[in-house]
C-alpha positions in Angstrom: 0.0 0.0 0.0 3.0 2.3 0.5 3.3 3.2 -3.2 -0.4 4.1 -3.4 -0.3 6.2 -0.3 2.6 8.2 -1.6 1.0 8.5 -5.0 -2.3 9.5 -3.5 -0.6 12.2 -1.4 1.3 13.7 -4.3 -1.7 13.3 -6.6 -4.0 15.1 -4.2 -1.5 18.0 -3.7 -1.0 18.5 -7.4 -4.7 18.2 -8.1 -5.5 20.8 -5.4 -2.9 23.2 -6.9 -4.3 22.7 -10.4 -7.9 23.2 -9.2 -7.0 26.4 -7.4 -5.2 27.8 -10.4 -8.1 26.7 -12.6 -10.7 28.4 -10.5 -8.7 31.6 -10.5 -8.6 31.5 -14.3 -12.3 30.6 -14.4 -11.3 27.6 -16.6 -14.2 25.2 -16.1 -13.6 22.7 -18.9 -15.0 19.2 -18.7 -12.6 16.4 -18.1 -12.1 14.3 -21.3 -11.7 11.1 -19.3 -14.6 9.9 -17.0 -14.8 7.3 -14.3 -17.4 4.8 -15.5 -20.0 4.1 -12.8 -20.5 1.8 -11.2 -16.9 1.0 -10.6 -17.1 -1.2 -7.6 -15.0 -3.7 -5.7 -11.6 -4.1 -7.2 -12.6 -2.8 -10.6 -12.0 0.8 -11.9 -13.1 1.7 -15.5 -12.2 4.9 -17.4 -13.9 6.1 -20.5 -12.4 8.6 -22.9 -15.1 11.1 -23.9 -13.0 13.5 -26.0 -14.5 14.0 -29.5 -11.4 15.0 -31.4 -9.6 11.8 -32.5 -6.0 13.1 -31.9 -6.7 14.1 -28.4 -8.8 11.0 -27.6 -5.9 8.8 -28.7 -3.5 10.8 -26.5 -5.8 10.5 -23.4 -6.2 6.8 -24.1 -2.5 6.2 -24.3 -2.0 8.0 -21.0 -4.6 5.8 -19.3 -3.0 2.7 -20.9 0.4 3.7 -19.7 -1.0 4.1 -16.2 -2.5 0.6 -16.4 0.7 -0.9 -17.7 2.7 0.5 -14.8 0.2 -1.0 -12.4 0.5 -4.3 -14.1 4.3 -4.2 -14.0 4.1 -3.6 -10.3 1.9 -6.6 -9.9 -1.0 -4.5 -8.6 -3.5 -4.9 -11.4 -4.6 -6.4 -14.7 -6.2 -4.3 -17.4 -8.1 -4.5 -20.7 -9.4 -2.2 -23.4 -13.1 -2.2 -24.6 -13.6 0.5 -27.2 -12.9 3.8 -25.6 -12.9 2.3 -22.1 -9.9 1.0 -20.1 -10.9 -1.4 -17.3 -8.4 -1.9 -14.5 -8.9 -4.9 -12.1 -6.8 -4.3 -9.0 -5.4 -7.1 -6.8 -7.2 -5.6 -3.8 -10.2 -3.4 -3.3 -8.4 -0.8 -1.2 -6.2 0.3 -4.1 -9.2 0.5 -6.3 -11.1 2.5 -3.7 -8.1 5.0 -3.4 -8.0 5.3 -7.2 -11.8 6.0 -7.5 -11.6 8.5 -4.6 -8.7 10.4 -6.2 -10.4 10.4 -9.6 -13.7 11.8 -8.2 -12.1 14.8 -6.4 
């Protein structure tokens, strides 16, 4: 869990900083990647909603890179279904942390 705790702490700090800067600029753009609901138990599924193909491919590659890193660490398995990337974590706690971070 150590790697996820440190990732979560850094991720949250960066996200708060980005949100504060975004609100100051009044930049309220929609996120081009959504958490598919219901993502429950040890499953987390992301959907790329970007309409422009070039950007959609970029976002998809980023999510896939994240999933590959988790797989190399032995923390998860993953699969692609259309514009969705489904990550199945080894334990529910890491999936819960990922969902919580994504929803913030």
